[in-house]
N, C-alpha and C positions, 0 to 999 in steps of 0.2 A: 504494499500499500504507500502511495505517495501523496503528499499534499503540501500546501504552502500556507503557513500561517501568517497573519498579519505581524508586522514587526513588533508592535507593542505586545504580542501575545506569546513571543518565543519563550520567555521565562516561565510563564505560566503553564504551558504546553509541556515544556521540559520537566517541571516539577510533576505534573500528572503521569507523564511517562516513566519518570524514575519511581513513582509510588506503584506503578504496574509491576516493575522489576522488584521492588521490596516485597510484594504480594507473592510473586512468583517464586522468590527465594524461600519464603516461609511455606509456601504450599507445594512447591516442588512437583509440579505434574509430570507424569512419565511420558515419554515420547514426544515432548515439545521442544523445539529449538526455536529461539526468537532473539532477534536483534533489532536496534533501532539506531540509525545514524542520522546526523543533521549535516547537510551538504554545505559546501563552502560558501553559498549565497546567504546563509545564515538563517534562513527561513523555511526552507525545504527539509522535511522530515520524511525518511524512508523506514518503513517497518518490514522485516523479512521474517517470515513465519514457516515453520516446517513442522509437521507432526506425523508420527508413524501410523496412527489408525485414522480410518475415515470417519466422517461425521463432524458434529460441531467442535469447534476449537475450544480446548479449555480455558483460553483467554476470556471468552464471552462470559464466563461464570464468576470471574473476579470482581469483586467490589471496586477495586481500584480501576479495571478496565472499563467498567460500567460509568464511573465518574469521569474517566479519560473521555469516553465516547459522548457523554451527555454534553450537549451544546457545542460540540465540535465546529459545526457550521458557523457559529459566532466567532470562533478563533481563527477561521481560515479565510484567505484569500482565493485559494483554489481548494475546492473540496477534496476529500480523500477519494482515490481511484485505486481499486483493488485489482490486481492482475495476477494471472497465473504464469508460473516461470518454470523452465527446465533447466536443470544443472548440466552445464557442459564441462565443467571442470572446476576443482577447487584444491588448494594446497594449504592444508591445516587451518582453513577459515572455520571458526567457531569451534574448534575442537580445544579440549582442555590441554594445556601444556604439560610437559614433564615435571 
């Protein structure tokens, strides 16, 4: 998912995203891999999610994710756009280090 937030909403959006990661750390859903990056324009967020099982994402059940999703349209200049991707290659990306 990719979206652009209003410049004055970057800090708020970052706080909400970090709250999702705190809840993920405490709930530790199995089979989920998730990352968020902020692009160099300073307003574009990209979320990357992968899960082992078919069905709804464990993210949607998190209270912090529901808070993040609530009123996201008000924070955005460009609304979230979800896309499917196919992995072509990766070198240690998102793997736990030694």
